[in-house]
C-alpha positions in Angstrom: 211.1 84.4 359.7 212.5 82.8 362.9 213.9 85.8 364.7 212.0 87.6 367.4 210.4 90.6 365.7 210.1 94.1 367.2 206.7 95.5 368.0 204.5 97.2 365.5 205.2 100.9 365.3 207.1 103.7 363.6 210.7 103.2 362.7 213.6 104.8 360.8 215.2 102.7 358.1 219.0 102.5 358.3 219.4 100.7 354.9 217.3 100.3 351.8 215.0 97.2 351.5 216.6 94.7 349.2 214.7 94.5 345.9 212.7 97.6 346.8 215.5 100.2 347.0 213.7 102.7 344.8 210.8 103.0 347.3 212.1 101.9 350.6 215.4 103.9 351.0 217.8 104.4 353.9 216.7 107.1 356.3 213.0 106.9 355.8 210.0 107.0 358.2 208.1 103.8 358.0 205.4 101.9 359.9 206.5 98.4 360.7 204.0 95.6 361.1 205.5 92.4 362.6 202.7 90.5 360.9 200.8 90.5 357.6 198.0 88.5 355.9 200.8 86.9 353.9 202.9 86.0 356.9 206.1 88.1 356.7 206.4 91.5 358.3 205.2 94.5 356.4 206.5 98.0 355.9 204.1 100.9 355.2 205.3 104.2 353.8 204.0 107.6 354.9 200.9 108.8 352.9 200.0 112.1 354.3 200.4 114.3 357.3 197.6 116.1 359.1 197.8 117.9 362.5 201.5 116.9 362.6 200.7 113.1 362.5 201.3 110.7 359.7 198.9 108.3 358.1 200.5 105.4 356.3 199.6 103.7 353.0 197.3 100.7 353.3 199.5 98.6 351.0 203.2 98.1 351.8 206.3 96.0 351.2 206.8 92.5 352.6 210.1 92.1 354.6 211.6 88.7 353.9 215.1 89.4 355.1 215.4 89.2 358.9 218.7 91.1 358.6 216.8 94.1 357.4 214.4 94.1 360.4 217.4 94.2 362.7 218.5 97.5 361.1 215.2 99.3 361.8 215.6 102.1 364.4 212.6 102.4 366.8 211.2 105.9 367.2 209.1 107.4 370.0 205.4 107.4 369.1 204.0 110.6 367.7 202.1 112.5 370.3 202.3 114.8 373.3 205.2 115.1 375.6 206.7 117.4 378.2 210.3 118.7 378.3 212.3 117.3 381.2 214.9 120.1 380.8 215.3 123.3 378.9 216.6 123.5 375.3 218.8 126.5 374.6 218.2 127.6 371.0 220.6 130.6 371.3 222.1 132.9 373.9 218.8 134.7 374.3 216.2 132.0 373.4 215.2 128.8 375.1 212.4 126.3 375.4 211.8 126.0 379.2 211.5 122.8 381.2 207.9 121.4 381.4 206.9 122.9 378.1 204.1 120.9 376.4 205.2 119.8 372.9 203.8 117.6 370.2 206.4 115.1 368.7 206.2 114.5 365.0 208.5 113.5 362.2 209.4 114.4 358.6 209.6 111.8 355.8 213.3 111.1 356.6 212.3 110.4 360.3 213.9 113.5 361.8 212.0 114.3 365.0 210.1 117.6 365.0 208.9 119.4 368.2 205.8 121.5 367.8 205.5 123.9 370.8 202.1 124.3 372.4 200.4 127.7 372.0 197.8 128.8 374.5 194.9 131.0 373.3 192.0 131.6 375.8 191.1 128.1 376.9 192.5 126.3 373.9 195.8 124.5 373.4 197.0 124.6 369.8 200.0 123.3 368.0 201.4 125.1 365.0 202.0 123.3 361.6 205.7 124.2 361.7 208.1 123.1 364.4 211.7 122.7 365.5 213.7 119.9 363.7 215.7 118.0 366.3 218.1 115.1 366.5 217.2 111.7 368.0 218.8 112.8 371.3 215.6 114.7 372.0 214.1 111.4 373.1 216.3 111.6 376.2 214.7 114.9 377.4 211.0 114.4 376.8 208.5 112.4 378.7 204.9 111.3 377.7 202.1 113.4 379.1 199.9 111.8 381.8 196.5 112.7 380.3 194.2 111.0 377.8 194.5 112.3 374.3 192.4 111.3 371.3 193.5 108.1 369.6 194.4 108.2 365.9 193.8 105.4 363.4 195.0 102.1 364.8 197.4 100.4 362.4 196.1 96.9 363.2 
């Protein structure tokens, strides 16, 4: 594959993978590896979700079509963010600026915000959140503190 490949990370498919349409469909959360033991890039599908973070299958699908790679939509990493501005949910309800949130996704790569809950000296995130559009990326910023690392995909 001679094109410059995007970095490894989570993406949203915008078309099905040719020859693998039954498994790798349009609008699907995937982990893209720009390398594999066989050479071509590799797509991994979501396996399970724990604490609002996905783990991906160990075995995936080789991507031999450079055109497919160009259709992948990069997503912000799962993790912890702060709101740059408020979000108004209704006339009476809003999520204020500087709210701590956890960003996650569903299987079709819709962003989900999990709002921090504070109990005594503990910050917790619920297992259900607020489904958002991709525009949410424009109003969140990564937090500036160290958080536990999850399984490295390399």
